[in-house]
N, C-alpha and C positions, 0 to 999 in steps of 0.2 A: 504494500500500500504506500504509494509515494505521497499521496495527499488525500485527505478526506474531510468533509464537512458534514456534520450531523445536526439536525434540529430535533431536540428531544422533548418528550412529553414531561410536564411537571409531576406526573404521577408514576406510572409503571411503564418501563420500556423493555421489550423483549428483543434480543438480538439473536437472530436465527441464521444458520448457514452451515455449509459442509465443513468437515474437518479441514483444518489448515486454511480456512477462508479468511481468517483474521478477526474472529470474534474476541478472542483473548487480547488481541492487540488494542482493541477499542477500550477494554477495561484497563489495560496497562497504561494507555495514554491518560485516562482519568486519574489513575493512581499516581502517575508522575506529576500531574498537575497538582494533586493534593499533597503529596509527600516529598516530591523531588527525586524519587527513586522508583525503580521497577520492583514488582513483587516476584519476578521470575529470575532476576540476576542482581548481584551486588555491583556489577560493572556496567556503568551507563554506556560504555563503548559498545557493549553487546546489543544495545537497543538502537544505536544510531545506524542509519542505513549505510551500506557499503559505498565508499568513495564520497560520502558526505561528512562534513566535520561537526554537525550539530543536529540536535533534535529540538523541535519547537511544538509546544502544545499550548493552544490558546482557547479561551472560551468567553462567552458573554453570559453573565449570571443575571437573572431577574430577581428582584426583591420579592418579599412576600405578597406585596400588592399586585405584582405582575404588571405594573405600569411603568416602572423604572428598571433600567438595566445598566450594567457597567462591565467593561472588558477586563480580563486578566490573562496572564500567560507566563510561561516559563520556557527559557531556551537554555539548553545544556550542551556543553562540549565535554571532552574527556577531562578538561582541567578547569572549567569555569561554569558559573551559573548566572543567568541574567533573569530577573523577575520584575514584572510590571503589574501593578494593580490600579485600575482606573487612570491609566496614562501616567502613572508615577512610578519611578524606579524604587524598588524595595530591596533591602539587603538581606533580610532574614527569611528563610523558608517558613518559619512558624507563622509569619504574617499571612502568607499565601494559604497555608494549611487551614487557618481559621475560617477562610472563605469557602473552602471545599471539604467539609467533613466527609470522610470516605473510609469504608471498611470493605475488604475483599475476603470472600470465603473461598478457599481452594484446598486441595488435598493436604498441604502443609499446615493448614489451620488446626489440624488435630494436635499439633505440637503444643497448643495452648493447654491441653489436658495432659499430654504425655511428656512434654518437655520440662525444662527447668523453670524455677520460679521467676527468673528474669523476664520470660515471655509473658507470664501472667501479670507481673508488676507493670510491664509496658502497656498492657491493655487497660489496667486501672488508671495509669497516668494519662493514657490517650483520652479516656472519657473525661478525666478531670481537666485536661487541657481545653476541651471544647466547652465544658460547662462553667469553668471558672477563669475569668479573664486574667486574674493575677497568678494563676498556677504556674505558668511557664517560667516567669521571672524567678519565682520562688524555687522551682525545681532546678533551674539553670544555676542559681546561686549555690544551692545545696550540693550539686554535683561538683562545682568548682572547689568548694570548701572541703568536700570529701577527698578529692584528688590531692589537695595540698596536705591534708592530715595524713593520708596514706604515704605521701612522699616523706613526711617526717618520720614515720614508723620504719620506712625502708632504709633511710640514710641517717646514720648517727650524727653527721655534721649538721643536719637540720633539726635534730631532736629538741633543740632549745625552743623551737616555735610550737612544739606539740600542744602545750597548754592553751595557747592562743587559738589554734585551729579547732581544738576540742571544744572550747567555749563557744566558738562560732557555730560549730555543728550542732551543739546542744540547743542553741537558740533557734535554729532553723528547723529542727526535726518536728517539734510539736505542731506548728502550722501546716507542715507538709503532710504529716500523719492525719491531721484533721481533714484535709482536702481528699486524701486517698480514702478515708472512711466514707466521706460524702459520695465519692465516686462509686464505691462498693454498694451504697444504698441505691444509687441510680441504676446500677446493673441489676440489683435484685428486683427493683420495680419493673425493669424490662423483662426479666424472667417471668414475672407474674402475668404478663400479657400472653404468655404461651403456656399457661398452666394446663390447659386441656391437652396439649401435645406431650407434656412431660410428666403428667401426674402418675402414669404407670411406673415411673422410675422411683417414686417415693418423693419425700420432701428434699429439695435441693437447697443447701445453705452455702452462702459464700462467707468466708472468714478471712480477715487480713491478719497475717502474723508478722511481728517485727523481727523475730529471731532473738529477741531479748528473753530473759527468764520470765516466767508467767507472772511473778509477783510485781514486775516492774511496769510502771505506768508511763507509756510513751508520751503522754501529754504533760508529765511532771518533770520540769527541768532539774529539780533536785535529785529525783530518782535517776535520771539520765547521767 
């Protein structure tokens, strides 16, 4: 598919075609628009057409009223990314992702159940990202502090700063934990919508574990 333009329904769209006709490529294009990456490969070079140096995915989104719309798009090469929203250049993928909430279900989705905890935590964070405007900055700051503290633990020359980064980590964890708990509540509410489909499995409960001892309260800075 060298070029394609689709006008989609605001409700349900069925994409039908023979094997290898390009159905998954359509989903892959929307996934790249939403997340900046393919769900089939970690290398964007594998998605770019042979003898072409970039891939471009653009869309026009309509607001809830369906009376106004605005363009957005992403262009990626093997080494660079260019994002525009409503004719403005944007630096962060997260800003684009917020405009195009997207989840894809494919064979590898089973790893959400069979894989490690990082995959499930990513889902919880993904929901929180869309539901809480302030979550991304909080999460990004937490990851930065966590990396700094881990560096102190690995390198004895940086051990002098361990107390400072531990203090920073303790201050960030309670609000992050609260957002993840809220995310889990939203996921549970989503499950209730499909109660008739899953009731034969028994009651399904979602529980968020910190990895800390059971007696420790993740919302209590003194405990942490």
